[in-house]
C-alpha positions as CSV (number, residue, x, y, z in Angstrom):
1,N,111.9,106.2,149.5
2,Q,115.4,105.0,148.8
3,A,115.8,103.3,152.2
4,S,112.5,101.4,151.7
5,L,113.6,100.2,148.3
6,K,116.8,98.9,149.8
7,E,114.9,97.4,152.7
8,T,112.7,95.4,150.3
9,K,115.5,94.6,147.9
10,K,114.0,96.5,145.0
11,F,117.4,97.3,143.7
12,Q,116.2,97.5,140.1
13,N,114.3,100.7,141.1
14,L,117.5,102.4,142.4
15,H,119.0,102.7,138.9
16,G,118.5,106.2,137.5
17,S,115.4,108.4,137.9
18,L,112.1,106.6,138.1
19,I,110.4,109.7,136.5
20,E,112.9,109.8,133.6
21,N,112.5,106.0,133.1
22,T,108.7,106.4,133.0
23,E,109.0,109.3,130.5
24,K,111.1,107.1,128.3
25,L,108.5,104.3,128.3
26,L,105.8,106.8,127.3
27,R,107.8,108.3,124.5
28,H,108.1,104.8,123.1
29,G,104.4,104.3,123.2
30,I,104.2,102.2,126.3
31,G,101.6,103.3,128.9
32,V,102.6,103.1,132.6
33,Y,100.4,102.0,135.6
34,A,102.2,102.2,138.9
35,G,101.8,100.4,142.2
36,M,102.7,101.9,145.6
37,I,102.9,100.5,149.1
38,F,103.1,102.4,152.3
39,G,104.1,101.0,155.7
40,F,107.7,99.9,155.5
41,D,110.0,100.3,158.5
42,N,111.7,103.2,156.8
43,D,108.4,105.0,156.1
44,T,107.2,107.9,158.2
45,L,104.4,110.4,158.0
46,Q,106.7,112.5,155.8
47,T,106.8,109.7,153.3
48,F,103.2,110.4,152.3
49,E,104.1,114.0,151.3
50,D,107.4,112.9,149.6
51,Q,105.6,110.3,147.5
52,L,102.8,112.8,146.7
53,N,105.4,115.3,145.4
54,C,107.3,112.7,143.5
55,L,104.2,111.2,141.8
56,N,102.9,114.6,140.8
57,E,106.2,115.3,139.0
58,S,105.7,112.2,137.0
59,P,103.5,111.5,133.9
60,I,101.8,108.5,135.7
61,P,98.1,109.4,135.9
62,A,96.7,106.3,137.7
63,F,98.1,103.8,140.1
64,S,97.2,101.4,142.9
65,V,98.2,102.0,146.4
66,G,97.8,100.1,149.6
67,A,99.2,99.2,153.0
68,L,102.0,96.7,153.5
69,I,100.7,93.3,154.4
70,A,102.8,90.5,156.0
71,Y,101.7,87.3,154.2
72,R,102.1,83.9,155.8
73,S,105.0,81.8,154.8
74,T,107.1,84.9,154.0
75,P,110.3,86.1,155.7
76,L,108.5,89.3,156.6
77,Y,105.8,87.5,158.4
78,S,108.3,85.4,160.4
79,R,110.2,88.5,161.4
80,M,107.1,90.5,162.4
81,V,105.9,87.6,164.5
82,K,109.2,87.5,166.3
83,E,109.0,91.2,166.9
84,G,105.4,91.0,168.1
85,R,104.3,93.3,165.4
86,V,101.8,91.1,163.5
87,D,98.1,90.7,164.3
88,V,97.8,86.9,163.9
89,Q,94.0,87.0,164.5
90,M,93.6,89.3,161.4
91,G,95.4,86.9,159.1
92,D,96.7,88.3,155.9
93,S,93.4,89.5,154.3
94,Q,92.9,93.1,153.3
95,F,89.3,94.4,153.1
96,Y,90.3,98.0,152.6
97,P,93.4,99.4,150.9
98,W,94.6,101.0,154.2
99,E,94.2,97.8,156.3
100,T,97.3,96.0,157.5
101,N,98.1,93.2,159.9
102,L,101.2,94.9,161.0
103,T,102.1,97.4,163.7
104,M,104.1,100.0,161.9
105,K,107.4,101.2,163.3
106,N,107.1,105.0,162.8
107,M,103.4,105.7,163.0
108,S,100.2,104.6,164.7
109,R,97.4,102.9,162.7
110,E,95.3,106.1,163.1
111,E,98.1,108.2,161.7
112,F,98.6,105.8,158.8
113,V,95.0,105.9,157.8
114,A,94.9,109.7,158.0
115,G,98.0,110.0,155.9
116,Y,96.8,107.4,153.4
117,R,93.4,109.1,152.9
118,H,95.1,112.6,152.6
119,F,97.5,111.1,150.0
120,I,94.7,109.6,147.9
121,K,92.5,112.8,148.1
122,E,95.4,115.0,146.9
123,V,96.9,112.8,144.2
124,Y,93.5,112.0,142.7
125,S,92.3,115.6,142.8
126,P,91.1,116.8,139.3
127,K,94.0,119.3,139.1
128,A,96.7,116.8,140.0
129,F,95.3,113.9,137.9
130,G,94.6,116.1,134.9
131,H,98.2,117.5,135.0
132,R,99.7,114.0,135.0
133,M,97.3,112.9,132.3
134,L,98.1,115.8,130.0
135,R,101.8,115.2,130.5
136,A,101.4,111.5,129.6
137,L,99.4,112.3,126.4
138,E,102.1,114.9,125.5
139,L,104.9,112.4,125.8
140,F,103.1,109.3,124.3
141,G,104.8,108.1,121.2
142,Q,107.3,111.0,120.7
143,D,110.1,108.6,120.1
144,A,108.0,106.0,118.2
145,P,106.1,108.1,115.6
146,E,105.5,105.0,113.5
147,I,102.8,103.8,115.9
148,F,100.6,106.7,114.7
149,K,100.7,105.4,111.1
150,Q,98.2,102.8,112.3
151,K,94.6,103.6,111.5
152,V,92.3,102.9,114.5
153,P,88.5,102.6,114.2
154,V,86.7,105.2,116.2
155,T,84.9,102.5,118.1
156,L,88.3,101.2,119.4
157,A,89.6,104.6,120.1
158,V,87.2,105.1,123.0
159,G,88.2,101.8,124.6
160,S,84.7,100.4,124.8
161,K,81.0,101.3,124.5
162,W,81.1,102.4,128.2
163,F,83.7,105.1,127.6
164,P,81.1,107.9,127.0
165,T,79.3,106.9,130.2
166,V,82.6,107.1,132.2
167,V,83.3,110.5,130.7
168,Q,79.8,111.7,131.7
169,K,80.0,110.3,135.2
170,I,83.3,112.1,135.8
171,S,81.9,115.3,134.4
172,E,79.0,115.0,136.8
173,L,81.3,114.9,139.8
174,G,81.7,118.7,139.7
175,P,83.0,121.6,137.6
176,Q,86.6,120.9,138.2
177,E,86.2,117.3,137.1
178,A,84.3,118.4,134.1
179,Q,87.0,120.8,133.1
180,M,89.7,118.2,133.7
181,V,88.0,115.5,131.5
182,D,87.3,118.1,128.7
183,Q,91.0,119.1,128.6
184,V,92.1,115.4,128.5
185,L,89.7,114.6,125.7
186,R,90.8,117.6,123.7
187,K,94.5,116.6,124.1
188,G,93.7,113.0,123.3
189,A,91.9,113.9,120.2
190,E,95.2,114.7,118.5
191,H,95.3,111.0,117.6
192,D,93.0,108.1,118.2
193,L,95.7,105.8,119.5
194,K,96.5,108.2,122.3
195,I,93.0,108.3,123.7
196,M,92.6,104.5,123.1
197,S,95.9,103.7,125.0
198,L,95.8,106.3,127.7
199,G,92.1,107.1,128.0
200,K,91.7,104.0,130.1
201,Y,93.2,105.9,133.0
202,L,89.9,107.7,133.2
203,Y,88.3,104.4,134.2
204,C,90.8,104.3,137.0
205,Y,90.0,107.8,138.0
206,L,86.3,107.2,138.2
């Protein structure tokens, strides 16, 4: 959301395409983990759908997402108190990712929670996650082929001794999840470094 980026002075994210920039990092052998926040003054219910479409066009498999929180001793907290939009009794703790101490400008709390849960359900569906994962594996190291000259022990390639358990648990979630993880492992088997570097996204998925 361009307006929200300006609102929060994230001007560095206004230069060029975030998707193209992400692809460039992956081509140079750098994995990407994204963070997203909903609930800015310029966010509406449509923002959930816009962010969903944007993320699914990207090669970013996993990310964190949460609601905007006004933390004490920040300009945002001071402004929200003056506007009567902060729950001072709640403080600035967050027990669930969709919890916030703010009254949002363009949606009710119930609308926000519904939009948030829909977003997570859709963006972490096996089809959507698998598509982004395969795209990341495809791009990884294209502009830095020298990284593949390194020989990586098989024990490292799976990330840790728990990797097979993670794969098994994802496969047990259902046939779509089993198909997704099988496709990812087949693509990652092209080189040990790919699955070592990007297979960690499967932990995030689980």
